[in-house]
C-alpha positions as CSV (number, residue, x, y, z in Angstrom):
1,X,92.1,160.1,-27.6
2,X,89.3,157.9,-26.1
3,X,88.7,157.0,-22.5
4,X,91.5,154.8,-21.2
5,X,91.3,153.0,-17.9
6,X,93.6,150.8,-15.7
7,X,93.3,149.3,-12.3
8,X,95.8,150.0,-9.5
9,X,96.1,148.4,-6.1
10,X,97.0,150.3,-2.9
11,X,97.3,149.2,0.7
12,X,94.7,150.2,3.2
13,X,94.7,150.7,7.0
14,X,91.5,148.7,7.3
15,X,91.8,145.7,9.6
16,X,89.7,143.4,7.4
17,X,90.8,141.8,4.2
18,X,89.3,144.3,1.8
19,X,89.5,142.4,-1.5
20,X,88.7,139.0,0.0
21,X,85.6,140.4,1.7
22,X,84.6,142.2,-1.5
23,X,84.8,139.0,-3.6
24,X,83.5,136.6,-1.0
25,X,81.9,134.3,-3.6
26,X,84.3,131.3,-3.5
27,X,84.7,131.4,-7.3
28,X,88.3,130.4,-7.1
29,X,90.0,127.7,-5.1
30,X,93.2,129.6,-4.8
31,X,94.0,133.3,-5.3
32,X,97.6,134.5,-5.0
33,X,100.1,137.0,-6.2
34,X,100.6,140.7,-5.5
35,X,97.4,140.7,-3.5
36,X,99.4,139.3,-0.6
37,X,97.1,136.5,0.7
38,X,96.2,132.9,0.1
39,X,92.7,131.4,0.1
40,X,92.2,127.7,0.0
41,X,89.2,125.6,0.8
42,X,91.3,122.8,2.3
43,X,91.1,123.3,6.1
44,X,94.0,120.9,6.8
45,X,96.4,123.3,5.1
46,X,98.0,126.0,7.3
47,X,99.4,129.1,5.8
48,X,101.8,131.3,7.6
49,X,101.9,134.5,5.7
50,X,101.6,138.2,6.4
51,X,98.4,139.6,5.0
52,X,98.3,143.2,3.9
53,X,94.8,144.5,3.2
54,X,94.5,146.1,-0.3
55,X,91.9,148.0,-2.3
56,X,91.6,148.3,-6.0
57,X,91.0,151.5,-7.8
58,X,90.0,151.9,-11.5
59,X,91.5,155.1,-12.8
60,X,90.8,156.9,-16.0
61,X,92.1,159.7,-18.2
62,X,88.8,161.5,-17.9
63,X,88.9,165.2,-17.0
64,X,88.9,165.7,-13.2
65,X,86.6,168.2,-11.5
66,X,87.0,169.7,-8.1
67,X,85.8,167.2,-5.5
68,X,86.3,164.1,-7.7
69,X,88.3,161.3,-6.2
70,X,91.6,161.0,-7.8
71,X,94.8,159.0,-7.7
72,X,98.2,160.7,-7.4
73,X,100.6,158.2,-8.9
74,X,103.8,160.0,-7.7
75,X,102.8,159.8,-4.0
76,X,100.5,156.7,-4.5
77,X,97.6,158.1,-2.6
78,X,93.9,158.6,-3.3
79,X,92.3,162.0,-2.4
80,X,89.8,164.5,-3.5
81,X,90.8,167.0,-6.2
82,X,91.1,170.6,-5.0
83,X,90.4,172.0,-8.5
84,X,89.5,171.1,-12.0
85,X,92.4,169.6,-14.0
86,X,93.3,167.5,-17.0
87,X,93.8,163.9,-16.1
88,X,97.4,162.8,-16.3
89,X,98.7,166.2,-15.5
90,X,101.0,166.0,-12.5
91,X,100.5,162.2,-12.7
92,X,96.9,162.5,-11.4
93,X,94.1,160.3,-12.6
94,X,90.3,160.2,-12.0
95,X,89.1,157.3,-9.9
96,X,86.0,155.9,-11.6
97,X,85.3,152.8,-9.5
98,X,86.8,151.1,-6.4
99,X,86.5,148.2,-4.0
100,X,86.8,150.8,-1.2
101,X,83.2,151.4,0.0
102,X,84.2,154.3,2.2
103,X,83.7,156.6,-0.9
104,X,79.9,156.6,-1.2
105,X,79.9,158.7,-4.4
106,X,82.2,156.4,-6.3
107,X,80.8,153.3,-8.0
108,X,81.9,149.9,-6.8
109,X,84.4,148.1,-9.0
110,X,82.7,145.1,-10.6
111,X,83.5,141.6,-9.3
112,X,84.4,140.6,-12.8
113,X,87.1,143.2,-13.0
114,X,88.4,142.3,-9.5
115,X,88.6,138.6,-10.5
116,X,90.3,139.5,-13.8
117,X,92.8,141.7,-12.0
118,X,93.7,138.9,-9.5
119,X,94.1,136.3,-12.3
120,X,96.4,138.6,-14.3
121,X,98.6,139.4,-11.3
């Protein structure tokens, strides 16, 4: 089986709007959906919505080595692997890119993938 990837979204404790700040390129007049926010370039519109900051994580079925960032789907958390393991075992998957810049050793998720994810959801 070849490399398979998917993108998952998790809430963050960060006070800023993680995905909005990550995109910050005004390519879309309105983004909406599971992301939980609205963006509109019409200043006369007022939105009363609760905004929950989110990050996106691209996960893969690649083998996980001790110290790799991984996603535990059962508990829906991202943490460092404590030992080498097969991806998918115990519902754990390797994180190969993310919008969360607090992980210096994990590549940033491309803006194209973020935009595609937002459009699909």
